[in-house]
N, C-alpha and C positions, 0 to 999 in steps of 0.2 A: 667131630664135633658138630656136622652139618645133621645129626639125627639128634645132638641135642638141642640145637636150634628150633627145632620143629616138635619137641616133646609136647605132650597136652596132658596133665599140666605137669610144668617146671618147678622142681622145689630144691633149693639152694639151701643147706644147712648150715648153721652160723656156730661162734665158738668165742672165746675169750683171746680176739686177734682183731688187726684193722688191717685195711688195706696197705698201711705203712709198714708193714710185718715182712713185705715182700723179700728181704736181706736173710731176713732171720727163716721163713716158712715160704720157702720159694715156689711151692705148689699153689699159692695163693694165685699167680699169674694167671694159673690153666683157669682158676674159677672164676676170674675177672673176665678174662676172655669167652667162658661160656656164657656170661653173662651180657655181656656186649652184646653175643651173636643171638640172645635172645630177644634182647629191645630192640635188635635191630629188624626182628618181625613186624615189630610195630602192631601188637595186637589192641584191639580197641579195648576202652575201659567203659564198662556200662555204667549208665547214669542214671538216677530218677529225682527229679524238682518236687520241690516242698511248696504246695499251692495254697494260697488264703481264699476264704470266699465268705460272704455273709449267708446264715443259713437260710435254704432254700434255693439257691445256688447250686452252681456245678464246680466240684472241685477238680482242675483240669491239673494231671500230671504230664509231663513231657518227659518220656524214656528215652535217652537217646545212648550213642556212643562218641566216645572222643575221636573217634576219626571213623571214614566209612571203611568198611571190609569189603574183600573181595568175595566173600561167602552170604547168603542169607543168615541172619541170625535171630533166631526164635526164642521166645521168651513165655514163660506162663507169669500171670499178674494175679497176686492173691492181696484178696484185702485182711489187713491185721489191726487190730484191735489197739484203741488208745482210751482216752477219757470219754470218746463217743459211744453210743451204744449201736449194736448193729441193727440194722431196720427204723429202729427207732428213731437216730439220728442220722443215718445214710443208710443209701444204700451199696449193698456189700458185692452185688453183681453189676462189675464194672463194664464199661462201654467203651471202645477204641477207632478212631478216625480214619478211616480205611482210604481215605482222598477225596471222598464223594459224600459221605454221610457215618454218622456214628451206626455203630453195629454192636451186639453184645460180643463179650469176650467167650470164647468158646475151652473147652476142654484142649485142643489144637495149640490153643495159645496167639500170641500175634506175631508177627515174622517182620523184623526191618529187613528190606529188600539189599541186596548188594548194594553197595554206592551211596545208599542211604545213610542216614544218619539219625531219624530221630522219628517218631510216635507219639500220637497223644491219647491218653487214658483218661477217661473221667469217672467222677460218680456225683449219683445226686444226692443233694441234702434236706433233709425236712426244715420247713417253717414251723417248729412249734409255741405252744403257747409258753412254755417254760421260761422263768428265769434262773439260768444256768450256768451263766458263763461261756468263755469260749473252749472249745473242746475239740479233740485232734482223732485221727485215725489215722491208718498209711497202706502204701502198696506196696509189695514185695516183689519184685521181678527176678523172678530167676529162668538163666539162660537153659534151655534144654538141646539146642542144637545149633551151631554156627563155634566161632570160635574168638573168646574173647580172653581178657587179660583177669578180670574175676567171674566169679561163678553168680552171683547174686548181686540187686543192689537195692535198697530201700528209699522210700521219700514220705513225710508227713505231713497228710493237710489239717489245717487250721479251719475249724467251723467258727466263724465269728457270729457272737450273739447278738442277734437285732431287739432284744428286749436290754435297754439301755440300763435299767434299775427298777429296782422294787419301790414300788409306792405305797407307804404304809397308811392307813386311818385309823383313826382310834374312835369308836362309838360308847357314848356311856345312857344309863338307862335315864328319859327325858325328867322322869319324876320319882321320886322314893318318899314314903311316910317317913315320920321321925323316928329315928334308930330302926331304919330300914338299911337296906346295902343297896350300894349303888354298883350296877356291874358294869364292868368295859367289855368292848368288845374290840379285839384288834381285825382291821381286813387288808389283805392286801392286791393292787389291780392285775396282779398275774399270778400267775402258778409258781411257786417254787418246789422245785425235782432236786437239783443236784447237791446244795447244800441248806442244812435245816435255816430255818431265819429264826436266833432268840433273842 
């Protein structure tokens, strides 16, 4: 049982049974004991928050452990797509706060030191001129070293569009001869990109 408690990863298969079937299937008691030993190891769970920012600001994710680990936990931080466009709407080259300054995330990843529980990771967003509504993008944190209950976690950032609405104006030909055609021109104050205006 000691080897089961320390195994990485730990997989327990299920079936058409329940914990109340121990009299009919006595081996379930052994399975429950194995599960109990594994839970007693108290492996931390990795999590990522889902921040919100107005476009032009920073989306700051918090990558955290449910409880402190006795060893360092290292993870990679990858940008994932949503309705926001890479580069045009946000910078996919993330930074993290190392306790003193914001520094670029490298291929080596980010380490949450033993005894610590969280680190902040951020992405800058672009303040564009388009009326496009709110947009989203993500952060995928994948564990590359250390012991956690899950291999990865993800969060979704929401960029709040700071163009509150599209102002539409209509202009007409100032004068026209009899039986001539009047030309109307529709204009918008802000460029429209995400959704066509009809």
